[in-house]
N, C-alpha and C positions, 0 to 999 in steps of 0.2 A: 408182759409190762412193756407199755409203750415208749419209744425213744423220740418220739415226732417235737416234744417241747425243749430234749434235747440239743437235736437237732437245729431247732430255730432257734436256742439261744447261741448255737456255735454260729450259724449264720449271720445271726447280728452282732456279734463279736468281730467274727472275720469282716465284714462290711465296718465297719468303727474301726478298726485296724486298719484298714486300704485308705479310710478315709485320714485316717493322722497319719501316717504315709506320704498321703497326696497334698495332705498341708504343710509337712515339712521340706517336700519338695518344691511349692509353692514360695516358702520363704524364701529360699535357698535362690530362686529364680527371682524373686524381689531384690536379695542384695549381690546379686552377681554382674551385673547387668543394666546401662540404661537404654540399650536398645528395645524400642518400646517392642517391635513386633516380633523378637527373636522371644522377649517374656510373655507376651500373649501366647505367641503359639504354646511355652514350655508349662502357662496354666492351664492352655487347654486340651493338652494331652493328659491333664489328670483326671479333667472331665470325661474326655476318653476312656479311661481307663477306669473310671466308676461306673460309669452309668450305661458304656457301650451304643450310644446312640446310632443309629442308621449314618448320619450326615449331621453335622453342627456346622457353625458358624458365629465369627465375631465381626458386629457392624458395627463403626463409631461415627456419632453422629457429624455432620459437617458442620461448622460454627456458623458461616456464613445464611448457607439457605435451610439448617435443619435437615435437608438429606440426611440418610441411611447410608454407608458405604461399607460394600463388603471388604472387610480387611483380611480376614484370614476363612477360609471356608474350608470344609473337609466334606469330599461328598463325590458319587461317579460324575457329578455336572462340576466339580468347585471350578473347573479351566475355563467354564462358560459364565461363572460368577463373578471372576474379578474385575473388579473395579467398577463395577454394576453398581447402579444408583435407583434407592430408594425413597419416592418421596415422601416428604415429610408425613405424618400419619398413615400412612396407605401401609395393610397388610400387619400379620398378626406384628412383626417386629417395628413397625411403625405407630402402631396403636400404641404399644408397653413404652417406646420411646417419647411420645406426648405423654402419654398420663403418669407413667413412672409409676404403673405397678408391673406385678409379674402376670402371666398368664400359661394355666396349663390346660391345654383343649383336645380332650380323648378324641375328638372326631371332626378334624376340619371341613369337612362337608356342610355341615350343620352351623358353623359359625360365616356370619356374610362378612366379619373381616379379612377372612382367610382372601390372600392374591391369588387367586386360582390361576390368572396368567402365565403364573410363573412356569407349575408343572408343564402347562401348554407348551408355554414356550420349548422347555429343557428337557421334555419328554420325561418326567419325573414323577413319583405317584407319592405324595404327603401323607400322611394318617393322623400320625398325632405329634405338638409342638409343644413346647415348653419353652418359654421364653420369659427372660428377667432383665432389668436394668442393669448399666452400669452408672453410680450415682458418686459426684465430687461435691459435694455439700449443697446436696440436694436439688444439683443439676445433673439430668440425665446426658452424659457423653456418650455412650452406646448401649449395646444390645446383648445379651447370649441366648443363642438359639440353636435349640434341639430338634431334629427330628427324627421319626419312626418310619418307616414303610411297615406296610400292614404284614409280613410278616415277622416283625418285632413286638415285643410286651407293652404294653401301656406305662409310661409315666404318671406318676404320682408325689403327691406330696412331699415325701420325704425327697425327692429328686427339685423341689423348687427351693426346701427350705439349702441343699447341699450347693445347688449351683449360686443360689443369692449369696452366699458368703463365698463362694469362689468370684464371684462378680463384685462382690468390692473388694479381693486383690487384685484384681484386674485392673480396677477405677485406683488404685492406690498405686499399679505401677503404672498408669497412664499421666498419673499425676504428675509422678516423681520425673519421669522422662520428660512432661513439657515444663516442670519448674528447671528443670537444668538445660535443657535447650534454653529458654526465656535467660536465664544468666549468662550462657554464652553467649548470646545475640547481644546483650547490654554490654558486655567487653567488648566486642568486635565491632559495633553499628552504632552508628551516630544517631541517635532516639528521637531527632527532630526529622530527617529523612528516610530512614530505613534502610540506608546504604550501608555501608561499612565506614566506619572510622577513620582517620589520617593514621594513626595508629597499625589499624589492620592494613592497609593501604600499604602501608611501606614493608610487610612480612611480604603482602600478596606478588610485589611488583620483586620483590627478591627472589620469591620463592621462581617463577615464571621467567625470570635472567638466568637462573640455573637449568630449568627444565628446557630452555628453547636454547639455552647452548649445550647439553647435552646431545639434543636430538636434529641440531644443525635447521630450526626452524624458526620463521620470523613472530614477531609478534608487535602491534602497533601498543603506543599511549597516547590517549587525547586528554586533552588541559582542555577546562572551560571555565570562563568568569561570565558569572550573570551581568550586563552590560545596564549600568546605571541603577544598581538596586542600591545605592544609599537613596537614590531620590525614590525610590517608593516606600521606604523607612522614612523619610524626613516628612513626606506626601500624607501616606496611611496610617502612621505608626508600627512598633516593632512586630505588634501583637500580627496584622496583617502580612508583615514583612517575612515572619515564620511561616506561618500558614503557607504562603507562595511558596517556600522553600520545601517544603513539606509535601505539598502537590506538584511542585517541579520534580522532587525525589521520588515519588511515585512515575512520575512521566518517562523519568530517565531508565527504572525498573520495568517498565512495561515497554518500552524500545529497544533493550538489550536484548541480545543471544545469553540462554542459560549458561553456555560459557563466559560470558563477559560479566566481568567483577568491576563496579561501580561505587565511588568512594566518594563522601565532601569531606576535600583535601582540608578547608579551612575557610569560615565565613561564608563565600557566596563562590568560591571556588571548587571545581567539582574532577575528579579524573576517573577514568575509563580504562582498565586494560581490557585490549582483544586479543588473547590467543588467536595463533595460525590464520593472525591477518597480517597481509600490507600494504605499504602506505595508500596506493590508490584506495582498495578498500575499505581503512579504516578515515579516508576522508570522505566517502559515500556516505559511510555509517552516520558521520558529523551531521553531514548534510542534513541528510533524513532527520535526524533528532533535531536538527534547528528549523527543519519544517513543520515539524509536528510542536514544537514550541510555538511558533505562529497561530498556527492551525488552536490553540488549546485558548478557552477561554478564562482567563485568570481574571480575578474580579476584587474589587476592596468590601468591607464590610459595607457600604451603603450601594453597592452592585455597581460600581463605576469601573469600566473596561483598565485593566491594567495589561501593555504591553510588554511578553518578557521574553528578552531576546539575550543572547550568549557570542562568545567570541569566543574561537577554538583555535586550537594546534593540535596537530599532530606528527609524531614522529615514530619511527620504526626501529628496532632492534633486528639483527644488530648492523643496519646501516649508515643509522645515524648516530648509535652508541652502545656500547658495547658492556654497557655497565648501569645500574642503577641511576645513579647520581647525573651521567650523564645524558641517560635518556630524559629525564626527569626537568633537568638544563635546558634540551632540546626542545621539548613541546613545551615551554614554557615561553621559549622564543618564539615558536610560531604563532602561540594564541596572543603574544603584546603584539606581533606583526599584523594580527588581523584586527586586533585594536586599533591600532596605530593605521588601517585601511580602511577605517570606517564603523569601525564593529559589526556584529552581526551578521560573520562571513567566517569562514575556515580558511585555514592557511596550514598544509603540510610543511614541515621544516626542511630547509633549504642549506645545505652546507656551503658556506663563503670560504674561499680561500684567501 
């Protein structure tokens, strides 16, 4: 009497139980956090547990370029893969992202789509690949790729079905995290300029006053008001004025440091918090931004050139004020000094006794 059918059934039941347990763990990960990297790692650990590939990676599509970027990689060469970019449509993963179809390739040496230069650069040997797309509403947002070395068993169609189901979970996690981020951004950012809104600015400067006070550090506040902006609205219309404000917001974001915090304070007034920055450095930063404004080509809808400048005021904590209200008043006062001096200029606050 043979036990082979019984053994096969036992193995099948064991695999199904493992798959069910993994799906439960994935469900827990989806509801326990909105940290996308942590969720994706938890999901991929279940893939590793079920299929045991030699290497695996999860790549996300960069919305602007369509390129794939390694978000998570588990491999003997994972450190070398961090931040590596795969051009749109290139390699197996690029093909899957572009076409939205899964691929199972038992022998990559026989497939022209395989990016051999990666193996050559990383001194790694790839034998077989299974790669599936992650989709949100039919749009590919990433791919999951599993790789076996020469010592491992081949992938099969059941692996594709399982990974495809897990890829759907990963896509849901990604969409949830991105939606949460968008909602938060709507609460704290100005929808026209993309900078922080005035409500969030109040919280940010309050936090910076407390932080700098605790550690005995300086920080500077830049206030700026766009010169003659009403004339732009009157001449070219409010739609053009709104577009110019949006373009200016992007210009500010481009010319400040990662640690700086810029906000639309109201109308055509803006504020920039500069941590760890004294008066002299704050004035230099404002001068550079003013120069960037002069060099930027703002235009109307009929391509008429629009000259956009601003008047800047700079005040420094704790030299000019040791509280939020006093610092805002000092920066605002310096800004009006710049306006009184002919506009398109920068003034640092000077205390007058």
